[in-house]
N, C-alpha and C positions, 0 to 999 in steps of 0.2 A: 442546363436549360430544362432538363426533366424535372429537377427539384423546383424551379420557379413556376412550372406549369401545374404543379401539385397544389392541393388545397393548403397544406402546411406552408409551402413556400410563399403562396400568395398572401396568406394571413400574416406570416412573419414580415414580409416585405411591406404590406400595408401598415401594420402597427408600427414597424420601425420608421417608415417614412413619416407617419403621423407624429410619433414622439420626437423625431428629429426636427420636424418643422416647428413643433411647439417649443422644444428646447432652444432652437435657434432664435425664435422670436423673443422668448423669455430672456435669453442671454443678452441680446441687443438692448432690450428694455432695461435689464438690470445694470448693464455696463453704463448705459446712458444715465440711469438714475444715480449710480454710485459716483460717476464723474461729476454730475451736477451737484450732488450732495457734498462731495469733497471740495469742489470749487467754492460753493457757497459757504461751507464751514470754514475753509481757509480764509476767505475774505472777511468773515465775521471775526475770526480770531485775530487776524492782522489789524482790523479796524479797532477792536477792543484794546489790543496791545498799544496801538498808536495813541488812542485816546487816553489810556493810562499814563503813557509817557508824557503826553501834553499836560495832563493834570498834575503830574509830579513836578514837571518843570515850572508850571505856573505857580505851584505852591512853594517853590524855592527860588525866588527872584532876587531878594536883597542879599547879594553876595554869596548866595548859597547855590549858585548854578552848578558848580562842580559836584556838590552833593546830589543835586537832582540828576545829574548825568550818571553818577555812579548807581543811583537807585534804578534809573532807566535801563542801564546795561544789565542789571540783575533781572529785570522783568522779561527781557526778550529771550527767545529760544536760540539755540545754536544755528538753526537753519534760517533765522530771520536776520536781515540786514536793515539797519536804521540810519537815516540821515536827518539830523536836526539842524534846521536853518534858522539862525537867530537873525541875521541880516546878511547883506550881500558879502560881508567880509568875514563873518563868523559862521562857520559850518562845521558840525561835529558828526563824525561817523562812528558807528558801534565798533568795539574792538575786534569783533569777528569778521569785519568786512575787509576783504583783501583790497589792496590798493588798485589792483587791476580791475576790480569789479565794483568800483564806487560810482554811485549815481551823482553826476555833477549838477551844479546849479544851472548851468547852461542848458543841459538836456531837459531839466524840469521846466524852465521858463520858455524854452522853444516848443515844448509840447502843449498843444491847445487845451488838452484835458487837464493835465497836471497843473498848468498855470492858473486854473480856476481857483485853486486854494488861495492864491495871493489876491486875485482880482475880485472874487465874490465871497471869500471867507467861508467856504463850504468844504465838506469832505469829498474827496474824489477817489476813484478807483479805476484801474486800467490794467489790462493784460497786454503786454507788449514784448516784442523781441528786441532785446538790447544787445548792442555790441560795444563793450567797454574799451576794447583795445583792438585795433585792426590787425595787429600781429598775433593776437591771442586767439587761436583756433578753438580753445576749450570754451570760451564764452561766446563764440560766434553763433548767432541764431538761437540762443537760449531764451525760452519764454519765461517772463517774470510777471508775478502779480504785484502791482504797486498800489499802495493805499496812501493817500495824503490827508492829513488832519491839520487844520489851522492851529497856530500856537499864539496865544495872546500874552506877550511879555510887555512890561512897562517900557514905554519909549520906543517900541519896535512896531513897525507897520507890516512888514513882510516876513513874518516868522511862520514856520510850519514844521511838522514832523512827517517824514516820509518813511514808510516801512515797506520792504519788498522781499519777496521770497521766490526762489526758483520753482518752476512748474515740474521739475524732474521728480521732486518728492511725491507730488500728487500722481505723476505718471507711474512711479514705482508702485504706489498703493493700488492704482488702477490695474497695473500689470499683475500684481499678486491676486487681486480680486478676480481678474479674468482667468488666471490659471485655476483658481479654486472653482469657479463656475464651470470651466471646461472639464475639470476632474469630476465634478458632480454630474455633468451631462454624460460623460463617458460611463460612469457607474450606472446612471439611469438607463442608458442605451443597452448596457450588458444585462441589467436586470429585466429590462423590457424584452430583450431577445429571449431570455430564459422563460419569462412568463408567456411570451408569444408561442414558443415551441411547446410549452406545457399545454397551453390552451388549444393550440392547433392539433396536438396529438390526441387530446381528449375528444376533439371533433372528428379528426381524420380516421381514428381507429374504427369507430362504428360505421363510418361511411365506407371504409374498405370492406368491412364485412357485408354491408349492403350491396356493394358492387359485386363481390363474389357470389352472394345469394342471387343477385339479378342474372348473372351468367348461368347459374344453375337452373333458374327458372326458364331462361331462354333455351336451355337444352332439354326442357320438358320435365324437369324435376320440380313439380309444383308443391311438393311437401317440404321444400326447403324453408327454414324459418330463421329469422334474424334475431339474435339474443337482445333483449331489452335491458340495457345496462343503466339507463338514466330515465328520469321522468320529465325531461325537458322536451324541446321541440324535436331533437334527434330521437328520443324515445318514442314520441308520438309518430315520427316518420317510420320508425321500425315497426310500430304497431300497425300503421296503415299499410306498410309493405307486406306484413304477414297476412292481413286481411285480403289484400290484393291477390296474394298467392292462393289463398283458399278459394276466393271467388273465381280466379282463373281455372283452378282445378275443377270446380263445379261446372263452369261454363264449358270447358273442354270435354268433360264427361258427358254433359248434356248434348253437345255437338256430336260427339262420337256415337252416342245412342241414337240420335236422330239420323246420322249418316248410316249406321247399321240398319236402322229401321227402313230408311229409304232404299238402301241397297237390297234388303230382303223383299220389299214390295216390288221393286223393279225386276228382281230376279224371278219372282213368282208370277209376274204378269204374263198372260198369254200373248198380248200385243207387244210389238217391238216399240222401244222408246229411244230416240236419239236426241240429245240436247246439244245445241249449237251455241257457239260464242257469237259475238256481234260480227266478226269477220268470217263466219262460216266454218270455223274449226270445230271438230267434234269434241265435246267434253265428256259426255257420259253415254254409254250404250248398255242395253241389257241383252241376255242371250238370244231372244228372238230377233232383235235388231242385228246382232252379230251374224246370225244365220242369213238374214236378208242381205247384208253386205257381202258375205262369202259367196252367195249365189251370184251377186252382181260382179264380184271380182272374177269369178269363174267365167261369166259371160264375156267380160272384157279382156280376159286373158291375163289378169293381174293375179299373181300367186303370192305376193308378199303380204304377210300377215300384218306388217307395220304400216301398210298404205292407209292414208286418210282420205282417199278419194271417195266421193259419193256420187250417186246417179245425177245426171243433169236435170231430170224432172224434179227430183227432191230439192236440188239447189235452186231451181226456178221458183218452186213453191216457197222456199225459205226467203228468197229475195223479195217476193211479192208480199209475204207476211210482214217483213221488216219495213218495206216501203209504205204499205197501206195500213199497217198497225191493226190488222184484222186476220181472222182465221182463213186459211186456204185449204181446200180439199182437192185432191187429185188421185189418179190411179196409174199404176205402173205394172207392167208384165214383162217377165223374162224367165228363161229356163222353165217355161210352162207353168209358172205360178203367177198369181194375181194378188196385188196388194193395194189397199185403199190407204191413202196417206192424208193425215190431218196435221197441219202445221200451225201452231199458235205462237204469237210473240210472247217473250218473257220480259217483264218490266223490273227495273231497279229504280224505285221511287216513280218518277214520271218519265224516265228514259228507258228505251228498249236496250236490253243488254244481251239479247240473243233470241232464240226460239227453240221450241220443243216439237219434235215430229213423232206422232203416234202412227205406227205401221200395223195394220190389221191384215193378216193373211186370209184372203177370201177364196183361196184355191179349193178348200174342202167344200165350201158352200156351192161354188160353181160345179164342182165334181158331183155333189149330191143331186143338184138340179139336173145335170146331164145324165147321171145314172138312173134317176127316176124316169127320164124320158126314153133312155135307151135300153132299160133292163128287159122289158117285154120283147122288144125287137131283137135283142141279142139272143135271148133264150129261144125265141121262135126260130131265129136263124140257125142257131146251133142244133136244134132238135129237128128242124125240117129236113135237112140234108140226110142224116142217118135214117129218119123215118121213111123218106122217099126211097132210099136205097133198099131198106128192108121190104117195103111194099113191092118195089119193082122186081127184086130178085126172088121174093117169095111167090109172086104171081108167075114168074117165069118157070119156077119149079112146079107150081100147081098146074099150069097150062101145058106142061111137058114141052116147053120150048127148048130146054136143055135135053139133048138127045142122049149124049154119052154120060157115063158115070163120072168121068173126069170133070165135065162141065157142071154137073150137079154139085160135085164136091167143091168146085171153085166158087159157085154161087153161094153154097152154104158157108164157105170160109169168109166171104164178104159179109154175109148176114151175121156171122159170129163176131167178126171184127167190129162191125158197126154197133152190135149190141153191147160189146165190151166198152166201146167208146161212149155209148149212151149211159151205161152203168157208171163208168168213171166220171162222166159229167154230172150225173145225179148225185153220186157220192161226194164229189167235191162241192157241189151246191149245198148238200146237207152239212158237210164239215164247215163250210163258210157260214151257213146260217147258225150253226151251233156256236161258232166262235163269236159272231156278232151279237148273239144273244147272251154271251157271257158264260156259256156252259163248257168252255175249254178247260180241261184239267191238266195242269202241268206237274210233271214229276221232277222236282229240283234235285240235282246231284252236284257234288263238287267234282268238276271235270278238269283234267290236265289238258291245257290248251294245245300244247305242242303235239301230243299224240292224237288228239281229236282232229285237228286240222290236217295233219299228215295222212290220217286214215281216209278222210274225205278226198284229199288230193289224189291219193293212190287209186281211189275208186274211179276217178275220171281220167287217169293218165292214158288208159287204152283208147277211150273215145277221142281225147285230144290228139293222140298220136295218129289215129286213123284220119283225122281231119288236118293233119300237119300243122297243129297249133301248139305253141309253147305254153305250158301250164306250170306255174311256179308259185311259191309262197314266200312271204316276208313276215317274220314275227319279231316284234320289238323285244330287245333284251329286258329281262326283269319280269316278264309276264309268265306266271307259273300256272295258276289254276283259278277258276271262277265258278260260281254256282249258276246253273241253268238246266233246262230240260234238254238233254242231248238229242233225243229223237226229233223234237220239234225244230231245234236249231239246225240239225242235219237236214231236215226237210227244207228249211229256208235256203241253206247253202247249196243244196242239190238243185233247187229251182234256179237260183241265181247263176251258178256255174254252168248248168245245162243251157240256160238262155244265152250266156256269154259265148259258149262254144258254138251254138247254133247260129249266132249272128256275127261271128268273126270269120273272115275269109282265110284261106290257106296262107301260111306264113305269118299269121298274126300271133298275138300273145294274149294270155289271160293271167292276171296277177291277183292272187288272194293275199291281202295284207291284214295284219293284226297289230293294233297299236293301243297304248294305254292312255286313258284320259282321267280327269279328276273323278268322274262319276262312274266309270266302268271301263270296258274295253270297246274299241271301235273296230269292226270287221268290215272290210271293203272288198268288192269284186270289181276289178277294172279290166275292160277289154279294149282292144284296138279295132273294133268292128265298125260297122256302118253308122252307128249312132242312132239316136231317136230324134225325129223332127220336133222342133220346139212346140208346135201346136199339139203334139201328142203327149208331151211330158206330164201335163196335169192328170192324164187318164191312165197312166201305167199301172197304178195300184187298184184300179176299179175292175169289176167283173168283166170277163170276156174281152179284155183288151188284148190285141195282137198287133205286132209290128207289121205283119203281112196283111195288107188291106184287102186282099182277095179272099182271105179266110180259107185258104186251101188247107187240106188235111195234111198230107205229106208228113213232114217232121214237126208241123205246128201243133201246139198243145191246145188245151181247152180255153185258155185265156183267163184262168182262175188262179194260177200259181202265185202271181205277185200279190193278189188280193189276200190269199191265204197267208203268204209270208208276212204281209203287213199286220194281219191280225195276230199272228204268233209273236211278233216283236212287241206289239202293243200289250199282249198278255204278260210279257216279261217286263212291262213298264219301261221299255226302251223306245227308240224311234228309228225309222228307216227313211232314207232319202235317196234321190237320184240326181246325178249331174251328167249332162250329155251335150255333145255338139255333133251336128250332122257331118259324117265323114271323118270324125276324130275319135270316136269311141264313146263308151258309156261307163260310168262308175256308180255302182250301188253300194251304199254304206248303211250299216245299222249299228246302234249302240246297245250293248247288253250291260245293264247296271250291275254293280257288285252285290247290292242287297236290294 
């Protein structure tokens, strides 16, 4: 069945059936023609022979009838039987006529066709099945061709010559002709089969090569070429196939370049981009959009990176954009960050095939606005308390309110501490101003990560032990060294670890983790402390931010540490972020690029 489904099998079967039908029709027509031709020829021969006999007998009438009969018997063939009827009493049969196969006068006169010779004096012919002897099975049912010719003898009114011949001779000739035609037909079918296979092979061979080349092209090998063996339609098909392969290669290269260009554009965009399918499935995202989704996953408690869930607000905007076929603008806030979302429908011809959402992080703009409003108030607040204390204690010393030397030393100690605090505040403000002005100088060195991190952890082990906090580190395998400014990165880690310990209750833990990413290493400080309220998350990296709303001095810092840390990471061309939930702890993470 596989052979019949192939091109060779179909062509062979088609040609064979076509030739067979033609030969069958031709055989039927030839057989019919030869049979008619033989029958007609036999009748003409018999008629001519009968007429010759009649002429011979009519020419030998005067006592020469016996001579005429002898001449007549010499004229006929061995297969012919002759009956000469002179009158009802004188009937002569040819010597080769067997007694059992003689045509009687009674049979002739009783036959309406043959009797016309006597009645109308005309030639008659008939094909009839004659039975000469009921007990003779050999002659039973044999067909004979009978020709009757009138005989004009002097004094005789009902004379005639009848000649008849068995149809078996003609049937044997027809049979031999049939065998010859069938033999020729068989030879023709064999030759046709050979020709069909030869022709089919010439057609199928290049088609098989085209099929193999098509599979190669389907696997992405667009350089595959089909050899052009002929210049007919198959050769033109091979040429068209090769042109198609070249065009596919060109189109795929163009598509690949456009895809890479689109990917580069999306990756370099500051705004997040999310492309949705018609059913809301995410198709494409860029890094800012991934960070947006990670923030939302953290907010919802979903930690699977393979999750395709999106915020309800974004989904509502997407649905409105698809339903109304117009742009939709919205705003969403979580984890202390603010995003403006613009959702536009995407069209395929006239039908909407999805939508694209552009996410712009407006947190920094909001923070800058808040910072401009709060900077003077924060500076005034931070300086007012130490200045007031300096004034109060200095006036007490001047006015001799402190009577004992110990009281004066205590007041002087407070004045000294507050002056140090003011100096530290001013120095940090100056450092921060220099950093924001771009005057920060980094000393880049190739640092061994493991020894660097362990040294910082060792520095804080005593403080963590005093506060009954577990401080530990996790470093991913395969991370050896990276280039950065060790003093500045140590300043960042010192601030983050110190903050984590100060805001973690007894029995808690602080984990310092180091992991590898495509662009660099990610360092994180995670605590199990009280966490940061969501409304305060946007302001953790601004100046004078403190988790302690009362701004008490105690163990609280100046509120500039995280702002300085952010500027140091920005100077390294990295980025720092925070994730926190109230009552569940806080995680600060920053990326240090490799180059």
